[in-house]
N, C-alpha and C positions, 0 to 999 in steps of 0.2 A: 519469414512461416507464419505468422500473426496476421502481414499483410495479404501472402496467399490465404488465408482462410476467410476472410474481409472480403477480396474479390468474390472467390467461392460463392460464397453467402449472398452477396448484390446477385450474383449471374442466377444461382437459384429462386432468388426473391423475383428478379425478373421472367424467369420462366414460368414460373409459378402465375404470376399474374398475367402473363399474356396466354398462357391456358386458360383461365378461370374467362377470361373476357373473350377467349376464341368460345368459349363453351357458354357463354351468355349469348352470342352472335350468332352462335350455329343455326337456332331457328328463324334468325333473319335470311341467313343464308340459304337456308335448304328451303324455308318459305316462300321468299322472292322467287327463284325459282321454280318451285311448281305451282303457283297460283299463277304467273306470267304467262308459264308455257301451257300450262293446260286451258286458260283461257284464248290464248292466241290460237292453239288447235280446236277445241272445240266449238267457239265463240266465231272467232276471226277468221277461220279456215286456211291459216298458216302452216307451215310444216315446221318439225321439231325442228330440221337442220339449218333453217332459216332463222329461226329464233335463237339457237346458239350459235350462232355464226355473226349476230348482229346485238341483237337486245340483249341477251345473257352473257354476251361476251365481254365480261370488266369486273375486277375485283376477284374475290372468290367466289364470287356467281359463276364464272365462267369453268371453276374446279367442280361444279356440280356434278354428278351422274344422275342423269335423268331417263326413268322409263314412262311412256306414253302406254297404256293401255286401251287403245279404239272398242275392244268388246264392254268392258265397265266405265268406260269415259272417265278415267282418272290419272293425277298424273303424279308419281313418287320422285323426289327430288334426296338425295343423300350427298352427303360429305362427311367425309372422316367417321366419327360415330351421331354424325344428325342427321335425320330426316325429318322430311314435311312430305304430305301427304292432301292433294287438291282434288274435288270431285264435280262434276256436271252435274248442273240441275237444270230440268228443260225449262227453258223461257226465263231462266236468272243466271244462266253462265256457271261461274265457278267457285267454290268454297273451299276455304282452309280447312283442314279439320282440325280444330284447337278449341278446348275446352268442354268440347260438346261430343257426346257420341256418335259416329257416321250415320246410324240410324237415323237420330233423333234427328239430324241436319237431315237427310233425307225425303224424310216423312212429314214437315211442316206441311202446312196446307196453301202450298203454292197454288195458286188460281190463275189457271191457261185463260186469258181473253181472248178472242179473235182480234187478230191483226186487221187493221183497216188503214189505208182502204185497200178494198179486192181491185185486182186488175189494174194497180198503180200504173204499167207501163203504159196503158190507153187512157190516162188520167191526164189532164194537162199540171203544169208547174203552177202554184207551189203544193197543189194536193198529190199530184203526181207526177211520173218521171216525164212525160212528153215534155219537150221544150222544143219550142219552134226556132228555126233555123236562122231566122233572120236577125241581122246584125244591127243590136242597141245603136241610135244615134250619141254621137258627141263621144266617141272612142275614137282614140289614136290605135289600132289593132296592130301596129307593127310593134309602137312602144309597148303594148301590153303583151305581147308574144316574146318578144325580148326578156321581160320582167319575168315572165314566168320559167322561161327556158335558162335564164339565170337560177333562182329559184329551186329548181331543178337539177343545178349542174353537179351534185354532189362535191363541191369544192370550198371551204373555209373561205369567208363567211355565208356559206350558201349548203352548208354540208346537210345531207342527212332527210331530205324532203321524201315524203312519201306519196303525199297528195296534196294538191293545191284547187283552191275552186273560187271564183269571186262572181258574186251577184250585184248587180249594179241596177239600181229603178228596179228592183224585185225580180229582176230576171236575171238568169246564169248567164254568164257572158265568156267563162273561161274554166275550163274544168283539164286538171290534168293527172295524172299517176306515174308511179314508176312503174317499170315493165312487170314485177310481179305483185302489184296490185290492182284494183278497177273499183269500177262504182258501185259494185256489189259486197267488196269488202268492209268489214266491219271494224273501225278503227277504238283503240283504245283512247279514252277520253282523259287518262290521270285526273287531273286538278280541275278541269271543266266541268265534271260532274257536280262541284259546288253550284256553279251557276246552273245548272237542272235541279239542284237542291232548291234553291231559291224559287225556281219556279213553281215546284208543288206545296210550297210552304204559300204561294202569295193565292194558289187556287185554294189552299184550306182555311186562309183569312178571308176569302169569299165565301166560302163555304157555313164562315161564322165558328167555327172550330178552335182557330188559332187567333193570336194577340198577339203581335211583335213585340210589344211595349210593355206588358204583363210580365211579373218576376216570375222566373219558374216555380211551381211546386214542389221539388225533388225535397223530400225529408230531411235526407243530410244535410243541405244545406242550409237549412232554418236558421239553426245554433252560432252560423258564423256570417261572414259579410258575403259568402255565394248568395246569400236569400233576395241581394237587390239584382243578380243577373237574369236578362232577360233574351228573348230569342235574336231579337235586334243585336244585342252584345254578342251573341255568338257568332251571327252571320254580318258581322261588322268588324269583325277577329279583336275587340276591344272587353272581352267578359273579363279580363284581370285573371282567369285563370293560369296556372306555372304550364310552360309548354317551350319543347324543344322540336322544332322542325329541320333539324339537319338530318339528310338523307345520308350521308357519308358517313355513318356510325351510328352507335347504338344509343338510337334517342328515342323519343316519345313516338316520334311519329314510324319509326320503322319496326318500335316494339309492339305499336297499335295493328298494325297493318298486318305484320305476320307472324305473333306469339299470342293477342289478344282473340279470342272466340266474341267477347264483347264489347265491342270497341267506344260502343257509345259509352258502357257502363265506367271502362278506363278511364275515358276524359271528365265523365263525371267525377270520380272520385278522385281527381289532381285537384292541390291545394290553390287556397287563395293565394294571389301574388300583388295585383293592385285594385285599387275601386277599381267599381266595373264601368266603362266609357272613359275612361281617362288614358290609356296607356294601349297603343295599336301594337299586336303580335299575331303574327300569321299562323294559323294551329288548325291543320286538317281535323283533329281530335273534334274542335266546334262543332265542326258540321255532321258529323257522324254524333253526336249529340243532338244536334238539331232533329237527326234524322230517327234518334231514339224517341224523342219526344212527339215528334208526328205519330210515331207509331201507337201511341199512346189515344191518339183522339179517333181513332176505328173501333167499332166494338168487338171485330175478331180480324183474325191475322188474313185470311181471304180477302177481306175487304182493303186491307193494308196493301198486298201482293196485288192487289187488281188496280190500284188506284193510280199508278203513274201512267199505266196506258187507257185506262178509259178517260181518264181526266185530262191527260196531255198529251200523251205520243199520238193516239188515233186520231184527236182531234185535229191534228196539225199535220198530218201525214205521215207522223217516223216511224214508218213499219218496220225498220229493223233494229229499234232501239230495243237493250237488254241492260238492265240495271241489276247490277249483281247486290249482293248479300252476302255478309259476316256467317258466321258459326250460329251465332244466335238466331238470324234470320232477320235483321235489322239491314236497309239498304246502305251499302257503304257509300253516303253519299258525296264524302271526300274524295272518291279516286276513282271509280270502278265502275264505268258504263261505257259500253261501245257502240257504235253507230257508223252508218254511211256518210261519206262528206255531203250528200246531199241533206240528211236528216240533221247534221250538225247544221247546215245552211238554216234549212226550214226553222230551226230552234234561233238563231239569230234573227231570221225576218219575223219572230212573233214579238221581238223584241224591238226593232227597230219601228217596228209598227207598233208601238207602245200599248201592248199586250193584244193588241186586235187582229185575229185571223179572218179576212176574207170578210169582213162588216161585221164579225162578232166579239165582244170583250170578253175574251177568255181569262185574262189576268184581271187584276182589280183594277178600275182607274186609278190612276195616280202610282200604281205600283211599282213600273220604268223608272219613274222620276224619285220615288224612294231608293230602288235600287242605286241609281247613280248619287246620289245625296254621298258627298266624303264623308267617311269615318273618322271620329273624332281620333287623335292621334297618327293618322296614316299620312298625312302632310299631302294629299290629295290623290294619294297612288288608290285607294282601295274604297269601295261603295259596301254595299249588302251581297257581299259573294260574287261579287264581280269588280276586278280591277278596271284605275280609270287612269287618264292621260292629264289628268290636271295639272300633275306636278312639271308635265313636257318631259317625262321620261322617251317617248317618241316624240322628238321635235319636229319631225317632219310632217307628221299625221295633227290632224285638227286635235283640239283640246278637248270636244264632246267625245271623243273616239272611248268609248268601254269595251271590257274585251273579258274573254274567258282563255284562263292560263292553265296549260296542264307542264306536268313534269316532262323533260326530257324534248321540248320544243311544239306543245300543242295548242294551237289557238283559233280564237272565234273572235274575229275583231268585227267592231259594229259602228261605223260611222254616220250616225243619224243625219249629218248637214250635208253630205255629199251620199246618200240612198247608198250606201256602201258597205257590204259583207266581206269578209276575205276570212277564210277557213285553210288550216294549215295544218298536217300532222306530219309526223316524222319521229326520228331519233336522233337527238344532236344534242349534245354535253354542253353544257355552259360555254358562250364564245365561239362555239362554232356556226350559228345563224344569228342573221341580223333581220328582225324583224320589221326597224327602223325602214332600213333598205329596200325591205318588200314592199310596205304599203308608200315608202314614197315615191317608187317606180308606178305602182299602180295608180296613184292617185294623180301621175302626172301625165296618165294614158287617158284620164279624163277629162270632157271638158272644163 
């Protein structure tokens, strides 16, 4: 009898523990579904059916009940007793309603800036979309086509590719899309947005408004070791702040993206764990704190919201780019940008050319060199908001490869020594897509 009571008590304890954990996980489940479905529908132009069949078809996310309201341009997702809502903001994508009233989120002074260039289809690449039909010399076209076809085959280790683009010596030489996507489709960046944040910081450094080596003047940090943390530490992922980037459970990154209205503040409140510049730990929170600090450098929010388009996107022809904000109104530089394949390639071209665009030095002189310096503790894998290949992670690619990487297989690869850019978007779980094999095939097709 006593044994039965013990077994029953253990069973009840396990059920209660599971219930508590599920309750804590509920905002992550419904928040993930609502946010990603809303952006896919209202920014990328994808269908609810397609998203639920592929991108949202995993774990508890697949069990959510999602309602898309096209009139109000919002999505509500429910699972058991939990629900989340994401709303569309013209020019700034979709935002989860968390910690701030919906009216407050909708009524921020979002500034709409004219998108340039006008008439992009009649303007030559790279500023526009008119691309010459002539085949660039020094390319084994048959080999390149075979590599592209393999990457689109949707079989492991080439599974899940949405689109693929190759730019060689400044000119697009290959561009393919899955049947349900096109050159007009805006694709989710996930963590490739961190590298775009790098550009915005570089521009603000050039403006004389930020210094990456100066400790941040955050009041609550001044009484402990966090007072030594710089923007550089945050961008190089060695700030020393406590952080858990595990996407598979209730972690700092999943809580931040789906439960917190002010993502930068959430990171700012994390505890000190290691001395700054000593231990490398990848942290999406660090980038959102960088975006929060970026916001402080503007006289008002109108200027902040206009800055990415005025200072970067319009100047390099990224007419499709949409940088989303959190409920507090800060750009989610860790994860949430949408752009076409060609616009991602334009961004890469800016970095391939050392921050110079058609003769104009847009980024500070030496900024790309700074970006590709090895971050302390990263073993050659990371610079400042860009990944590196100094560790030989991609053995068939040159060591000078640096890249933007996003969740589920988003890549922007830049190889200066070969004058090569490769952009790949898709939905591929770990182990389903082999980037090294893709780069190897493309490199072998070049002279």
